[in-house]
Structure formats: C-alpha cells, structure tokens
N, C-alpha and C positions, 0 to 999 in steps of 0.2 A: 723531465723534472731534474732540478739540480740535486746532485747527490749530497747526502748528509756529511760525507767526508769533506767535501769542498766547503760546506758551510762552516764546519768546525775550524777550518783553516782561516777563513776570512774573519770570523768572529774574534779570533785572537789578535788580529791586527789592531793597532791603535785606532779608535773610532774618531773620524774627522770627516769633514767635507768642505767644499769651497763655498764662497758667497753666492754662487749662482743658484744654490738650492736652499732657499730660505725655509722650505718645509722640513729640512733635515736637521736633527740635533748634531752639533759638531764637537762636543766636548766629552762624550761618553767613552769610557774604556771598560771593556767587558771583564768582569771578574770570573775566572773559571771556577771559583769556589762559591758562586752565588748560591744563596739559600735554595732549598728544594722548592719545586713547584707548589707543593702543598702549603708550605710556610708562607710563600708570597701570596697565594690566593686567600689564605685565612686572614691576612693583614689588609685586604682591600675588599670593600663591600661590593663594588661593581664586579670584581672578578668572582667573588663568591656567588653572586646572583647568576652570572653568566654560566658559571660552572655547573650549578644546579640545573639550569635550562639545558645545557649540553648533555648532562647525564640523562635527562628525560627525552632529549631529541638528538641523538648522536650523529644523525645524518643531515642535520641542518647546517649547511655551509655558512649561512650568514651569522650564526652564533659564534662560530670559530673566528670569522672575520671581525666581529665586534670585540671578542676577547683579545684577539691579536692587537687591535688598536689600543686597548687598555694597557697591554704589556708594553707597547711602544711608548706610551705616555710615561711609564715608570722606568723606562730604559732596560727592560728585561728582554733583550733582543733575541736571545736563544728561544725563549718560549713564544715570542711574537712570531718568529719564523716557523716554529712547529705548528702553530695554529693556522697560519695563513696557508701553509702547505696542505693541511687537512682540508681547508676550504676549497682550495684549487683542485685537490683530488676528487672532491665531491662535485664541483662545478667549475670546469676549466674554461668556460666561455664567459665568465663574469669579469669584465675588465677592471672593476674596482678592486678585485682581489689581486690582480696583477699589478695594479698601481701601488697597492700597499706593499707587495713584495719588492717592487722596485725601490721604494723608500727604505725598506729594511736593508736591501743590498747597498744602497748608497750610504746609509748610516754605517754600514760595516766596511765601507771603502772597497766593495767588490763591484767594480765598475762593469766588468764583463757580464756579470749576472744581471745588473740593472739594464744594460743594453739588450740582453736577450729577452727580458720581460717586456720592455717597451716595444721591441720588434713583434713580440707575440700579440700585444694589444693592437698594433697596426695591422697585423694579419687578420685579426678578428674584426677590426673596424678601420678600414683604410682611410676614412674621413675624420678620424679622431685627431684633431689639431693639437689638443693638449698633450697627447702622447708624442706627436711629432716635435712639438716645441721642446718638450723635456728631453727627448732624444737628441735634438740639436744642441741643447745645453751640455749634455753629457759628452757628446763628441767634441764640442768646443773645449771642455775641461781637459780632455785627454789629448787635445791638439790635433785631432783628426778633422782638419778644417774642411776637406772636400766632402766628407760624409755629413758634417754639420750643415754645410751650404746646400747639399742635396735635399736634406729634410726641410730646410727653409724654403727652397724652391717649390716643394710639394705643398707647403702651407700657402704660399702666395698664389699657387694655381687655383686654390679654393677661395682664398680671400686676399685679393691684391692690395687691400688697404690695411693689412695687419701690421700695426706699428711695432708690436713686439718682435715680429719676424724681421723687420728691417733693422731693429736695434741689434738683434743677434747677428745679422749679416754684417753690420758695422763692426761688431766686436771681432768677428772672424777676419775681416779685411784689415782691421787695425793690427791684429796679431801677425798677419801675413805681411805687414808693412806696406800694404797697398793703400796709401793715404787717400788717393783720389776716390777710389771706390768706397772706402770707409766713410768719407765725408758725404758722398752721394747717398749712402744708405741711411746715415743719421738724419740728413735733411729730409728724406722721405718719411722717416719716423716722426719728426716734429710736424711735418705737413699733415699727417693723418691724426696725430695726437699732440695738440699744441701745449699740453701740460706735462710733457715727458721730460722730467727734470734731468735724468741721467743722460738723455740724448743731447740736451743743451750743454751739459757739462763736457761731454765727449767732443762736441763740435768746438767748444771754446778751447779745450786742451790741444786739439789737433791744429787749430788755426794759430794758437800761441806758439806751437813748435815751428810753425812756418813764418812766424813774425808778421802775421797779417792782422791788420787793424779791425777785422771783423770779430776777433776773439772777445773783446769786452762786451759786445752786444749779446753774445751767447751767454756769457757769465751773468749779465744783467737779467736775462730771461730766467736763468736758474735761480737767481736771488729773488726775483719776483715770485717764483713758484714756492720757494721755501727760504726765507731770509734767515732762518735759525741755523742753517748748516754752514759751518765755518769754511768748508772747502771752496765754495764758490767765491766768497769774499777774498780768501787767500789767493786763489788762482788769478783773480782779476788784479789784485794788488801786485802780485809777482810779475804779471805780464807788463805792467807799467814800469816796474822796477827794472826788468830786463831791457825794456825799450830805452830807459834812461841810461843804463850802462852802455848800451850799444851807441847811443848818441854821444855819450861822454868820450868813448874811444875814438869816435869820428870827429872829435873836437867841436861838436855842435853843442856848446854849453847851454844855450837858451832852450833848445829842445830837451836836453837832459834835465834841466831844472824843472821844466813844465811837467815832464813825466814823473820825476821824483815827487813833486807835490801831489799829483794824483795818487801815486802809490802810497804816500804817507797818509793821505786822507782816508784811503780805503782800508789801510791797516788799522787806523784809529777806529773806523766804523766796525771792523771785525772785533777789536778789543772790547768795544761796548757790548757787542753780541756775546762774546766769549772771553771774559777777562783772564781765563787760564790758558789761552792759546799762545804757548811760548814762542812759536815760530814768528808770530806777528811782532813780538817785542824784539826778537833777534834781528829780523829784517829791518825794522825801524832803526835799531842801533846801527846796523851796517850802513844804511842810507845816511844817517847823521855823521858817521865816521867819514864817509865819502865827501860830505859837505863841510868837514872840519869842525863840526859841532861836537867836540870831544866829550864835554860834560853830559850832553844829552845822550850821546852814544853810550857812554859808560852806564848811565842810569838805566837804559833799556837792556843792555847786556846783563846787568845785575838783576833786573826783574826776570829775565829769561832763566837765569840760574836758580832764582828762588822758586820759580814755578816748576822747573825741571832740574833738580840737583845733579842729574846724570848727563847734562847737556855739555859735552866736552868742548865743542866749538865755541860756545858762548863764554866759557872760562878763558879760552885763548884770546878772543877779541877783547874781553874785559881786561886781560893783562896788557894788551897793546895800548888800550886807552890809558891805563895806569902808568905805563912807561912814558907816554907823552906828557902826562901830568907830573912826572918826576916821582911817582910812588913806586920805586923800584922793589922795595921789600914785598909790597902787596902784589906787584906784578909777578914776582918770583913764586909767590904762593899760588897764584892762579895758573901760571904755566905748569907748575908741578901738579896741580889738581887736574889739569887737562891730561897730563901724562898718566895720572892715576886711573883716569877713566878710559883713556885711549893711548896705550903705551907706544903705539907706532905713529903718533902725531909728530911728524918730523919738524914742522915749523915751530911747535912749542918747545921741543928739545933744543933747537937752534937758539931760540931766544933765552932759554934757561942757561945754556952754555955761555952765551955772551955775558949774562948777568954774573955768572960765576967766574968769568975771566978765562974760560976755556975756548978761545977762538980758534 
C-alpha cells in the first residue's frame, strides 16, 4: 500500500492532468488548510448519510468507496484517498476500488501510483481491457511508448477489432514519428469504427503534412460526423491554402487560383459555423493579400483583431495593408500595437523603423 507520506507529497503538487483522461478533473489545487472532515461532512447530505452508515458498519468496504466518490465530486482529494484506502484495506480484491484510487492518483498527478494501481487490477483480472487501455494511456502520457504499445498488443490479442486500441497505437506511432505505422493504425481504427471522428482528423492531418490529396476526404468525413467542430473545417481550408501557396511558388498560377478559391469557400463555411473563429478571418485576409485584394484583406485582418485583440500577427498584416493604401499613420499605430503584444516581432520593428526614418 502506498505510504501516507508519499500521498502528502503528491497532493501538494498542482492538480492537473492531460486530455487523455476525461474522467479526471484538471483544475483543482489542494488547499492544505482545507476545513476539517467534520465540517465538510456536515455541509453535505450524502456525506452525512454515508458517515452514519459507516459508523454503524465500520467494516463495510463499499460504504467507504461510496463516500470516497462523493469526496472526489467535491474535490476533497485528501479525504477521498483516506476512504478508498480503508476500502482496499478491507477488500483488496475489488477492482472498482483500485480504479477509484487510480483516478485519485491521476488527479493528484502521481502517475507512478496510478500505474501501480492499474497493474494491480491487471494482476487481479488479466482480461480487464479497461484497465489495460487506461494503462496504455498513462504510458503514452509519460512517453513510455514501448510499454504503451505492449498493453495495446495485449488488448488486441483479446479483441483484434478494438478501434480504441488502434487509435492509441496511432497516437504512439505519431509521437514516435513513424508516420507509416501511424496511418495504418488509424485506418484500422476507422475500418472497425466508421464514426471515429478523432481518427479521421488524425488521418487528415498526417496526409496534409505529406501534401497528399487524400487529406480533404478525411476532413470531409470528420465534418460529416460533426460539422459543428471548427477544427475540421479549418484543417481542410488550410490544406487547400497550403496547396495554393506551393503551386504559386512553382509558378502554376491556375492551380494556385483554384486551390485558393476552395480554401476561401471553406473558410467562409467555417465562419458561418463559428463567426468568432479569428484564424479563419486572418487566413482569408492573407489569401486576399496574396491576390492583391488589399481592401478585402484589410477588412478581414481588422475583423481578426476585433475578435482577438491580442492577435499580434493580425495587427502586423493590417499595418502592411494600410501602408499599401497610403495610411502611414494608422500603419504605424498597428505596427506599434504588434510590438506591444509581441516585443520580439522583428518584421514589425523594421517597418516601424522605416516609417520613423531609421533605416
């Protein structure tokens, strides 16, 4: 059993955890001066009822488990830990108790403790795929890719059609920069689960990085599954924008124009879905600037700064458009604002120096 001294150490660490563990709260910070157990219990009806039952049945492990869950719900991590430890002392073979202790350790950023609890569950139930999947996620989080992949292989031995396991495999290979294996894993994922949004997004992003024309079809599948998410629209538009810029550099103006038009159309569709998505306005402005539509570019950069007043790069490009339009004073204001937000923005400083005559 983990010693109380260790627990005191990890509880004082800032409470957080990654997106991989949606079951864990990520914003709690433990207050060492938390009110006493009695005061907390008296302020919560569920805790009061469970405490009375525990008083009458002090060897009932499940009552401590239930009270630990309530403590977790109100972010009283120290008392949640105390109760689940008592439950495990009474019945160390109940895996649901070890799962709850795992979540407490993860909420306290004590990864080693979480790994130990998940390994305990697997010793108790070697076929527990939930524990193996969670352990694979923890290993992925700490970048122990070989251990994560080993757990995934154990899952696939039991269920070779497990789409979640293939997704985790893809995430591991992506971090290892093994793109070929990552793509193969994500393709297996969508083969077995055709509504796996995140897998379609990952495939689109990987193919985009390779400049392959399969990328838009994967983004379209993601949009089909959830058209409300901005990321798929943006990734698709950015793919066409990048293709246009590559064609422009290769002096293929016709292909550049075609890809720019698709990009602009997709950015507009994104703005309809999410009118507050500043990056869509900025990228539209950038395309219009490339196409010498200065007034349209300026309008979109201006919209980007209104939505996101801290968007330094948008102020810079806004200033460039104003220079072309002969609005030197306003351009100077925007270049200065760029530097206010990002003092090391060298291009803005150069433009401001030119305006001030410091060439």
